[in-house]
C-alpha positions in Angstrom: -19.0 8.7 -3.3 -19.5 7.7 -6.7 -16.5 8.6 -8.5 -14.1 6.8 -5.7 -14.5 3.7 -4.3 -12.9 3.2 -1.1 -12.1 -0.8 0.1 -10.9 -2.5 3.3 -9.7 -5.9 3.8 -8.0 -6.6 7.3 -5.5 -4.0 7.2 -5.0 -2.7 3.3 -7.2 -0.4 1.8 -7.8 -0.1 -1.8 -8.7 3.2 -3.1 -10.3 3.2 -7.1 -10.9 5.7 -9.3 -14.2 4.9 -10.7 -14.8 6.6 -14.1 -14.3 3.9 -16.3 -16.6 5.7 -19.0 -14.1 8.5 -19.0 -10.5 6.3 -18.5 -11.0 7.8 -14.9 -10.4 11.1 -15.8 -10.3 13.8 -12.6 -13.2 16.3 -12.3 -13.7 18.5 -9.4 -15.9 16.0 -7.6 -13.4 13.0 -8.1 -10.7 15.1 -6.9 -13.1 16.4 -3.8 -13.8 12.0 -3.4 -10.3 10.9 -3.0 -9.3 13.3 -0.4 -12.0 12.1 1.6 -10.8 8.8 1.0 -7.5 9.6 1.8 -8.1 11.1 4.9 -10.3 8.3 5.7 -7.3 6.1 5.4 -5.1 8.3 7.0 -7.3 8.3 10.2 -7.8 4.8 10.1 -5.6 3.2 12.9 -6.6 -0.3 11.6 -5.3 0.7 8.2 -1.3 -0.2 7.3 -1.2 0.1 3.5 -3.1 1.7 1.3 -3.6 1.0 -2.7 -4.2 3.2 -5.3 -5.3 1.8 -8.7 -8.5 2.7 -11.2 -11.2 0.9 -12.7 -11.6 -0.4 -16.2 -8.8 -0.4 -18.5 -6.6 3.2 -17.2 -5.0 4.0 -13.9 -5.9 7.7 -14.4 -5.6 9.8 -17.6 -5.9 13.1 -15.5 -7.7 15.9 -15.9 -11.5 15.6 -17.4 -10.6 18.5 -19.8 -14.2 18.4 -20.8 -15.7 18.9 -17.1 -13.2 21.3 -15.8 -12.1 23.7 -18.3 -15.2 25.8 -18.1 -14.8 25.8 -14.0 -11.4 26.9 -14.0 -12.4 30.0 -16.7 -14.1 31.3 -14.5 -11.8 31.3 -11.4 -10.0 34.0 -10.6 -5.9 34.0 -9.9 -6.0 33.4 -6.0 -8.8 31.4 -6.6 -7.3 29.1 -8.8 -4.0 28.6 -6.9 -6.2 27.8 -3.8 -7.7 25.0 -5.9 -4.9 23.9 -6.9 -3.1 23.9 -4.0 -5.9 22.0 -2.1 -5.1 19.2 -4.7 -1.6 19.4 -3.7 -2.3 18.8 -0.3 -4.1 15.3 -1.4 -1.8 13.7 -2.7 1.4 14.6 -0.6 1.6 11.2 0.3 4.8 11.8 1.6 3.1 12.8 5.2 1.0 10.1 5.1 2.7 7.6 7.9 1.7 4.5 6.0 3.2 3.1 2.6 0.9 3.7 -0.4 1.3 1.5 -3.4 0.4 2.5 -6.9 -1.3 -0.5 -8.8 -1.1 1.1 -12.5 -3.5 -0.9 -14.7 -3.5 1.1 -17.7 -3.1 4.8 -18.8 -1.0 6.9 -16.6 -1.4 10.5 -17.6 -1.0 13.9 -16.3 -2.2 14.3 -12.5 -2.5 10.1 -12.8 1.0 10.2 -13.9 1.5 12.7 -10.8 -0.8 10.7 -8.7 1.3 7.3 -9.0 4.9 9.5 -8.6 3.4 10.3 -5.4 2.9 6.8 -4.0 6.0 5.2 -2.2 6.0 2.2 -4.8 4.7 1.9 -8.5 3.6 -1.3 -9.7 2.4 -1.7 -13.4 1.0 -4.1 -15.5 2.3 -5.0 -19.1 -0.2 -2.7 -20.7 0.4 0.5 -18.9 1.7 3.3 -20.3 3.1 6.8 -18.4 2.7 10.2 -20.3 3.1 13.9 -18.9 0.5 15.5 -21.2 0.7 18.8 -19.6 2.9 20.9 -21.8 0.5 19.5 -25.0 -2.0 21.5 -23.1 -0.1 24.5 -22.3 0.0 23.9 -18.7 3.1 22.3 -16.6 2.5 19.3 -13.8 1.3 20.8 -11.0 1.0 17.7 -8.3 4.5 17.7 -7.8 5.7 16.2 -10.8 8.5 18.6 -11.6 9.8 17.5 -7.8 9.4 14.1 -7.3 10.0 12.6 -11.2 13.6 14.3 -11.6 14.3 12.2 -7.8 13.0 8.9 -9.5 14.6 8.8 -13.1 17.2 11.5 -13.1 17.0 15.3 -14.2 18.1 15.0 -17.7 15.2 12.1 -18.5 12.8 14.1 -16.3 13.0 16.8 -18.8 12.8 14.8 -21.6 9.5 12.9 -20.1 7.8 16.5 -19.3 9.2 18.9 -21.9 8.3 16.6 -24.8 5.4 15.1 -23.2 6.6 11.8 -24.7 4.7 8.3 -24.0 6.2 5.7 -22.5 5.4 1.7 -22.1 6.0 -0.5 -19.0 9.1 -1.8 -20.0 10.9 1.5 -20.7 9.1 2.8 -17.0 10.9 -0.4 -15.6 14.4 0.5 -17.2 14.9 4.2 -16.2 13.7 3.2 -12.4 10.1 4.7 -12.5 8.0 1.7 -11.8 9.5 -1.2 -9.3 8.1 -3.7 -11.1 6.5 -4.8 -14.6 3.6 -8.0 -14.5 1.3 -9.5 -16.6 -2.2 -7.6 -16.4 -4.0 -10.5 -14.9 -1.4 -11.0 -11.9 -1.1 -7.3 -11.3 -3.4 -6.9 -8.1 -1.9 -10.3 -6.7 1.8 -8.6 -7.0 0.6 -5.7 -5.2 -1.2 -7.7 -2.6 2.0 -9.7 -1.7 3.8 -6.3 -1.2 1.2 -5.0 0.7 1.4 -8.0 3.4 5.0 -7.7 3.1 4.9 -4.2 4.8 1.9 -5.4 6.9 4.0 -7.8 8.7 6.1 -4.7 9.9 6.1 -2.5 13.2 3.2 0.4 12.3 5.2 2.4 13.9 8.5 1.9 12.8 7.3 2.1 9.1 5.4 5.2 9.5 8.8 7.1 10.9 11.6 5.3 8.7 9.4 6.7 6.1 8.9 10.2 7.1 12.8 9.9 7.7 13.8 9.1 4.4 11.6 11.5 2.7 12.7 14.4 4.7 16.5 13.2 4.7 16.3 13.7 0.7 15.9 17.1 1.0 18.4 17.7 3.6 21.9 17.6 5.0 23.6 14.6 6.8 23.6 16.5 10.4 19.8 17.0 10.1 18.9 13.7 8.5 20.9 12.2 11.7 19.1 14.5 14.3 16.2 13.1 12.6 16.7 10.0 13.1 17.8 10.1 16.8 14.3 11.7 17.5 12.4 8.8 15.5 14.3 6.0 17.1 13.9 7.9 20.3 9.9 7.3 19.5 10.1 3.8 18.5 12.3 2.8 21.5 9.3 3.7 23.7 6.9 2.1 21.6 5.1 -1.3 22.8 5.6 -2.4 19.6 9.4 -2.9 20.1 8.9 -4.6 23.3 6.9 -7.1 21.6 9.2 -7.5 18.7 12.1 -8.1 20.8 9.9 -10.6 23.2 9.0 -12.5 20.3 12.3 -12.6 19.0 13.5 -14.2 22.2 10.7 -16.5 22.2 11.3 -17.8 18.5 7.6 -16.5 17.2 5.5 -14.1 15.2 5.5 -10.7 16.4 1.8 -9.2 17.3 2.2 -5.3 16.3 -0.4 -2.8 17.8 0.8 0.0 16.2 1.5 1.9 19.8 
C-alpha cells in the first residue's frame, strides 16, 4: 500500500495515513487502503489493539476535494449512496472486537474528525485541532459523526460543532470530553503505547465482548442489555482464558492469555 502504512509490533497494530503532502487528505485510494488495513488487523488473531494516526503534522484533514470531487460528480445517486455506505462500513469500529486508539497528532477535520470519533479512545497532542468542516462545504458528516459526537459531548455541543464548523483546540476537546487526554506532541506515541500495553494485558475475549456489550447497551433498554451480558458472560466462562486467569490468581502469577 502507498497511502496507508500498517505496522505490527507484538500485539499492537498501528495504521498510519501516509499522505503528509496533503495533510493526509482522503482520496478513493486511501479509503480503499484503510479498508484493507482494518480488515487485516480484524482477522489477525495476534493483534489485540489497533492504533490509528497520521504521518506528519496532521491526523487527517478529511476528504481530498481536489481528487474526489470530479469522481463524485460522475456518480449517480444510487452509486453515491453505495460508495458512502462502503466507507461507513470500514469505520464502524464498534463491531471490531479489539480496542482502537486514535493518536491525534494535528489537524482532525471532516472525515478525519469522524475517524477519530469512531475509535474507542482518543489521545491528542497539544497542537491537535478538531473541526467538522462539512457544512462549510455544503455537506453533512457521513461517517457516523451525527451519531457519535452527541453521545460524547452532549446534544447541544454537538450541534454547535457540526452546524457552525467551529474549530476547537486540544484543551477544549479535553474539557468537553471529546478526548481522554492531551499530552505534549513529543510524548503522544509514548502515552498511546502505555494505554495499548495496559489493554493487551487483559483477556482478549473478555475485552472484545465487553466492548460489544458497552456499545450495544448504549442503544437499548436495560432488559436487553442484561440479556446480552448473560450471553457474553456465558462465552467468557467457557473460555480457556478464564481458566488461565483463575489459575494464575490462585498461584499468584501473571496470566498468559491466548484468546481462546
